[in-house]
C-alpha positions, 0 to 999 in steps of 0.5 A: 535017900541021897541018890538025888544028888547024882541027878543032873539037876543037882550036879548043876546046883553043886557046880554052881555053888562050888564056883559061886562061893570062891568067886564071892570070897575072891571079890570080897577079899579084893574089895577089902584090899582096896579099902585097906590100900586107901587106909594106908594111902591116908596114913602115908599122906598124913605122914607125908604132910608132917614130913614135908614141913621139915624138908628144905623148900625147893623152887616152884618150877622144879616141883610141878606138875603137882602129884602125890609125890610133890603135893605138900612139899615146901616150895618157894617162889619170887615175884610181886603180889598182884590181885587179891581175892577172898575164898569164902566158907572155909572152915578152920579149927571148927570155925567158919571163915575165909581165905585171903588169896593173893596172886604172886606174879613171878618173873616168868609172867605166870601168877601163883595163887598164894593163900596168905592166911585165914580170917573168921567170919564172913568174907569181907575185903575190909578185914583182909590185910593188904599184901606186902609191896615190892619183890617178895619170896614166899615159902609154903606147902604146894597144893593141887588145884581144887575141884568145885564140889570136892572135899568141902570146896564150894561149887556155888556160883554167882559170888560177889566181885573179888571172891572165888569159890575154888582155888584153881587155874580154871576158876581164876583164869577168868578173874585175872588178866594173866596166866595162872599156875595149875597149883597154889601154895599156903604160907607156913606163916600167915601174914598180918595176924591171920591164921596159917592154913594147913596143907591138905593131903593129896587128892585120892589119898583120904578116907572118902566115900569111895573108900567106904564103898569098897568096905560096903562091897566087901560085906555084900560079897561075903553076905552073897557067899553065905546066902549061897551056902544057906540056900544050898542047905535049904534045898538039900534039907527039903529034898531029903524031907521030900525023899523021906516022906516018899519012902513013908508013902506020904507022897506019890513016888512020881513027885519025889523030884518036884522042887518046893 
């Protein structure tokens, strides 16, 4: 009854199944490892943010460029505050408000964007306290330039004068008459009654859409493996039933190899 398994057609089916199942399992396991890696990165990044708060601050220039190792590190810079901008539509503790961003002009000539704090409500220059005058030394968590459209950063254009949607050198270079560092810091202690803005984990270390795509692909590959096994047993059962019917004379002998 099972002699059909020795035919060339079934040899081809069996070889395909024997290759497809391990391949699907391998791909599913690989996607799962990618997801687990992102989960671990997320945990490590969160732990790094907590640890960095208690580390001694280092000079800004020694921590640049910003990467996963330096993002969130405590940095210090000295200079004089210059142009002040507002960053609207930023949430903190479940409330909508705006950042008060002031450019610190350092001795090197470049300006460092400094988030001095957060205020609730709509962005309003009248609400934003003026920056301290004279030479100041600031300390805060180092952050990479933001990308519009990512992680809650607004990509909206046409903002009123004195506002910016993203904190990045690319966005600020057209708003100030001096060079800007490709980084920014958020003060540990906000100025003048504002709330301090907590540091963010490094880009690419969170449980973002890509992480859950990896998890979804994991399920798909394991489903494919199960589907291959299901179809093999289904074809086998039909072939056995057809062979049994042929032995009982219910179908013509020459139709035994017909695939239903």
